[in-house]
C-alpha positions as CSV (number, residue, x, y, z in Angstrom):
1,M,0.0,0.0,0.0
2,E,2.8,2.4,0.8
3,Q,4.5,1.7,-2.5
4,I,1.2,2.5,-4.3
5,L,0.9,5.8,-2.4
6,L,4.6,6.6,-3.2
7,I,4.0,6.0,-6.9
8,L,0.8,8.1,-6.9
9,Q,2.7,11.0,-5.2
10,S,5.5,10.8,-7.7
11,L,3.1,11.2,-10.7
12,E,3.4,14.4,-12.6
13,L,0.8,16.0,-14.9
14,T,2.6,14.7,-18.0
15,D,2.5,11.1,-16.6
16,I,-1.3,11.4,-16.1
17,V,-1.8,12.7,-19.6
18,D,0.4,9.9,-21.0
19,I,-1.5,7.3,-19.1
20,G,-4.8,8.8,-20.2
21,I,-3.8,8.8,-23.9
22,V,-2.6,5.2,-23.8
23,T,-5.8,4.1,-22.0
24,L,-8.0,6.0,-24.6
25,L,-6.0,4.5,-27.4
26,F,-6.5,0.9,-26.2
27,Y,-10.1,1.5,-25.4
28,S,-10.7,2.9,-28.9
29,I,-9.0,-0.1,-30.5
30,S,-11.0,-2.5,-28.4
31,F,-14.3,-0.6,-29.2
32,M,-13.6,-0.8,-32.9
33,F,-12.9,-4.6,-32.8
34,R,-15.8,-5.3,-30.5
35,G,-18.4,-7.7,-32.1
36,T,-16.0,-9.1,-34.7
37,Q,-14.4,-12.5,-35.0
38,A,-11.1,-10.9,-34.1
39,V,-12.2,-10.7,-30.4
40,A,-12.7,-14.4,-30.0
41,L,-9.5,-15.2,-32.0
42,F,-7.4,-12.7,-30.0
43,R,-8.8,-14.1,-26.8
44,G,-7.9,-17.6,-27.8
45,I,-4.3,-16.6,-28.7
46,A,-3.9,-14.7,-25.4
47,L,-5.2,-17.6,-23.3
48,L,-2.9,-20.0,-25.1
49,V,0.2,-17.8,-24.7
50,I,-0.6,-17.0,-21.0
51,G,-1.3,-20.7,-20.3
52,L,2.0,-21.9,-21.9
53,I,4.0,-19.2,-20.1
54,S,2.4,-20.1,-16.7
55,V,3.1,-23.8,-17.2
56,A,6.7,-23.1,-18.3
57,A,7.3,-20.8,-15.3
58,V,5.7,-23.1,-12.7
59,L,7.3,-26.4,-13.9
60,R,10.6,-24.6,-15.0
61,L,10.5,-26.1,-18.5
62,E,13.6,-24.7,-20.2
63,A,12.8,-26.0,-23.7
64,L,9.2,-24.7,-23.6
65,S,10.4,-21.3,-22.3
66,W,12.9,-21.1,-25.1
67,I,10.3,-21.9,-27.7
68,I,7.9,-19.3,-26.3
69,A,10.5,-16.6,-26.1
70,N,11.6,-17.1,-29.7
71,S,8.0,-17.4,-30.9
72,L,6.8,-14.0,-29.6
73,T,8.5,-12.2,-32.4
74,A,7.0,-14.4,-35.1
75,L,3.6,-14.0,-33.4
76,A,3.9,-10.2,-33.5
77,I,4.6,-10.4,-37.3
78,A,1.7,-12.9,-37.8
79,I,-0.9,-10.8,-35.9
80,P,-1.3,-8.2,-38.7
81,V,-1.7,-11.0,-41.2
82,I,-4.3,-12.9,-39.1
83,F,-6.3,-9.7,-38.3
84,Q,-5.9,-8.1,-41.8
85,P,-9.7,-7.7,-42.5
86,E,-10.4,-6.2,-39.1
87,I,-7.4,-3.9,-39.2
88,R,-8.4,-2.7,-42.7
89,R,-11.9,-2.0,-41.4
90,V,-10.6,0.0,-38.4
91,L,-8.4,2.1,-40.6
92,E,-11.3,2.8,-43.0
93,R,-13.5,3.9,-40.1
94,L,-10.7,6.1,-38.9
95,G,-10.3,7.6,-42.3
96,R,-14.0,8.3,-42.6
97,G,-14.0,9.9,-39.2
98,M,-11.4,12.4,-40.3
99,I,-13.4,13.5,-43.3
100,I,-14.7,17.1,-42.9
101,G,-18.3,17.6,-44.0
102,S,-20.5,15.1,-45.6
103,R,-20.6,13.6,-49.1
104,Q,-24.2,12.4,-48.8
105,A,-27.1,13.7,-50.8
106,P,-28.7,17.0,-49.9
107,Q,-31.0,17.1,-46.8
108,E,-34.3,17.4,-48.8
109,V,-33.3,14.5,-51.0
110,R,-32.5,12.3,-48.0
111,V,-35.8,13.2,-46.3
112,S,-37.6,12.1,-49.5
113,I,-35.6,8.9,-49.7
114,I,-36.5,8.0,-46.1
115,D,-40.2,8.6,-46.8
116,E,-40.1,6.4,-49.9
117,V,-38.1,3.6,-48.3
118,C,-40.4,3.5,-45.3
119,A,-43.5,3.4,-47.5
120,A,-42.0,0.7,-49.7
121,S,-40.9,-1.4,-46.7
122,E,-44.4,-1.2,-45.2
123,K,-46.0,-2.5,-48.4
124,L,-43.4,-5.2,-48.9
125,S,-43.7,-6.3,-45.3
126,A,-47.5,-6.6,-45.6
127,R,-47.1,-8.7,-48.8
128,R,-44.2,-10.7,-47.4
129,H,-41.9,-9.8,-50.3
130,G,-38.3,-10.0,-49.5
131,A,-36.2,-6.9,-50.0
132,L,-32.7,-5.6,-49.5
133,I,-32.2,-1.8,-49.8
134,V,-28.7,-0.3,-49.3
135,L,-28.3,3.4,-48.4
136,Q,-24.8,4.6,-49.3
137,R,-23.2,7.1,-47.0
138,N,-19.5,8.0,-47.2
139,S,-17.9,4.7,-48.2
140,S,-17.7,3.7,-51.8
141,L,-20.0,1.0,-53.0
142,Q,-18.9,1.1,-56.7
143,E,-17.6,-2.5,-56.7
144,Y,-21.0,-3.8,-55.6
145,I,-23.0,-1.5,-57.8
146,R,-21.1,-3.0,-60.8
147,T,-22.4,-6.5,-59.9
148,G,-26.0,-5.4,-60.5
149,I,-28.2,-3.9,-63.2
150,S,-27.6,-0.2,-63.6
151,L,-30.8,1.9,-63.2
152,D,-29.8,5.5,-62.2
153,S,-33.5,6.4,-61.4
154,I,-35.4,8.4,-58.8
155,V,-36.1,6.7,-55.5
156,T,-39.9,6.0,-55.3
157,A,-41.8,3.5,-53.2
158,D,-43.6,2.2,-56.3
159,L,-40.4,1.5,-58.1
160,L,-38.9,-0.3,-55.0
161,V,-42.1,-2.4,-54.6
162,T,-41.9,-3.3,-58.3
163,V,-38.3,-4.3,-58.3
164,F,-38.8,-6.7,-55.4
165,W,-41.9,-8.3,-56.8
166,P,-41.0,-12.0,-56.7
167,R,-41.7,-12.6,-60.4
168,T,-39.4,-9.9,-61.7
169,E,-35.8,-10.6,-62.8
170,L,-34.4,-8.0,-60.4
171,H,-35.9,-9.1,-57.1
172,D,-33.1,-11.5,-56.2
173,G,-30.4,-9.1,-55.0
174,A,-30.0,-5.7,-53.4
175,V,-31.0,-2.2,-54.5
176,I,-28.3,0.3,-53.9
177,I,-29.2,4.0,-53.4
178,S,-26.1,6.1,-54.2
179,R,-24.8,9.3,-52.5
180,K,-26.5,11.2,-55.3
181,G,-29.9,10.1,-53.9
182,R,-30.8,7.9,-56.9
183,I,-31.1,4.2,-57.3
184,A,-27.8,3.2,-58.7
185,S,-28.4,-0.5,-59.3
186,A,-30.7,-3.4,-58.6
187,S,-30.0,-7.1,-58.2
188,S,-26.6,-6.3,-56.8
189,V,-24.5,-9.0,-55.0
190,L,-23.4,-8.1,-51.5
191,P,-20.7,-9.7,-49.4
192,I,-21.9,-12.3,-46.9
193,T,-20.8,-11.8,-43.3
194,A,-18.8,-14.5,-41.5
195,S,-19.7,-13.2,-38.1
196,R,-21.3,-15.6,-35.6
197,N,-22.5,-12.8,-33.3
198,L,-25.8,-12.4,-35.0
199,P,-28.9,-11.8,-32.9
200,N,-30.5,-14.8,-34.5
201,P,-28.3,-17.7,-35.8
202,N,-31.1,-18.8,-38.1
203,L,-31.1,-15.7,-40.2
204,G,-30.9,-16.3,-44.0
205,T,-28.7,-15.1,-46.8
206,R,-30.5,-11.8,-47.2
207,H,-29.9,-10.8,-43.6
208,R,-26.3,-12.0,-43.6
209,A,-25.6,-10.0,-46.8
210,A,-27.0,-6.9,-45.1
211,V,-24.7,-7.4,-42.2
212,G,-21.8,-8.0,-44.6
213,I,-22.3,-4.8,-46.5
214,S,-22.5,-2.8,-43.2
215,E,-19.2,-4.4,-42.1
216,V,-17.1,-3.4,-45.1
217,G,-18.2,0.3,-44.9
218,D,-20.6,2.7,-43.3
219,A,-23.6,1.8,-45.5
220,L,-27.1,1.5,-43.9
221,C,-29.2,-1.5,-45.0
222,V,-33.0,-2.1,-44.8
223,I,-34.2,-5.7,-44.9
224,V,-37.7,-7.1,-45.3
225,S,-37.9,-10.8,-44.5
226,E,-39.6,-13.0,-47.2
227,E,-40.6,-15.6,-44.6
228,T,-42.0,-13.4,-41.8
229,G,-42.4,-10.0,-43.4
230,K,-40.5,-8.4,-40.6
231,I,-38.3,-5.3,-41.2
232,S,-34.7,-5.0,-40.0
233,V,-31.9,-2.5,-40.3
234,T,-28.1,-3.1,-40.2
235,N,-25.4,-0.6,-39.4
236,A,-21.7,-1.1,-38.6
237,G,-22.1,-4.9,-38.5
238,R,-25.0,-4.8,-36.1
239,M,-28.7,-5.5,-36.7
240,I,-31.9,-4.2,-35.3
241,L,-34.8,-6.7,-35.8
242,D,-38.6,-6.6,-35.8
243,L,-39.2,-3.0,-36.7
244,D,-42.5,-1.4,-37.7
245,S,-42.7,1.6,-40.1
246,Q,-42.5,4.2,-37.3
247,R,-39.4,2.7,-35.7
248,L,-37.8,2.3,-39.1
249,R,-38.3,6.0,-39.8
250,L,-36.8,6.9,-36.4
251,I,-33.7,4.8,-37.1
252,L,-33.3,6.1,-40.6
253,N,-33.6,9.6,-39.4
254,A,-30.9,8.9,-36.8
255,Y,-28.4,7.3,-39.1
256,Y,-29.3,8.8,-42.5
257,G,-31.5,11.9,-41.9
258,P,-30.7,15.6,-42.4
259,T,-28.2,17.5,-40.3
260,D,-27.1,21.1,-40.0
261,E,-24.2,21.5,-42.5
262,S,-22.1,23.6,-40.1
263,W,-22.3,20.8,-37.5
264,T,-22.3,17.8,-39.8
265,S,-19.2,16.0,-38.5
266,F,-19.9,16.6,-34.8
267,R,-23.6,16.0,-34.7
268,S,-23.5,13.0,-37.0
269,R,-20.9,11.4,-34.8
270,V,-22.9,12.1,-31.6
271,R,-26.0,10.7,-33.3
272,E,-24.2,7.6,-34.3
273,I,-22.8,7.0,-30.8
274,W,-26.2,7.4,-29.3
275,A,-27.8,5.1,-31.8
276,D,-25.1,2.6,-31.3
277,L,-25.7,2.6,-27.5
278,R,-29.4,2.1,-28.1
279,L,-28.7,-0.7,-30.5
280,R,-26.4,-2.4,-28.0
281,M,-29.0,-2.2,-25.2
282,Q,-31.7,-3.6,-27.5
283,T,-29.5,-6.4,-28.6
284,R,-28.5,-7.3,-25.1
285,S,-32.1,-7.3,-23.8
286,R,-33.2,-9.4,-26.8
287,Q,-30.4,-11.9,-26.1
288,Q,-31.3,-12.1,-22.4
289,A,-35.0,-12.6,-23.3
290,Q,-34.2,-15.6,-25.5
291,P,-34.4,-19.0,-23.7
């Protein structure tokens, strides 16, 4: 206890600032990796290394200690290779966070898009027609737009309902709404997530594709289930299930809605943090409610 008090008394302001910066850095990194496969993989590696070091120290195993000591350097080199997708995703998020201003469509266009998407989702849900609608924000989706049929049309509820009619050629895929506020493509192919941290392990390909596109960038995705007609939203690799039209509108306004241009970066970041906290609380309560 006396040693701890001595250390605390010897701390200077620069030491406190240094500790605070390092703590914030590690917390930010852990927050960005949270909810990905990297967490479980890193936990397994850490437990394995700590377990081997403990066994070697307790039993005084010289050969095992030598192997561990000489393997740490190789492990440090292998970590960036093992966690390459997660590291790339973190760097992309960091780069998007440093962008000043917004490259999204004008406010009035986004308001109209929200109205049309909500109206279309309500009709599709009532008819139990599956749908996958991607709202582009700052990340580029050009590689996924190329996989579909180019439309370049105005966003209307009637057009969305027509595209996802089961007997049309374009219903099997995603509609991507570009930053210009227009439907860039239909029947686009999206990446499938490999995450096992889904709120429901029985979700189909459409929902997994929605999570996948939200993992590779900051796109927002609206899903209508073909089996149940339920509406869901994905953002940043997380999913909100069982939405009605009113809740869907609230979420779209929070993530995609208009902002004051002079406060775009700050207010959008605060809104995203608040929406992320609400999403975490809803997901946790839903998981606790499941038997």
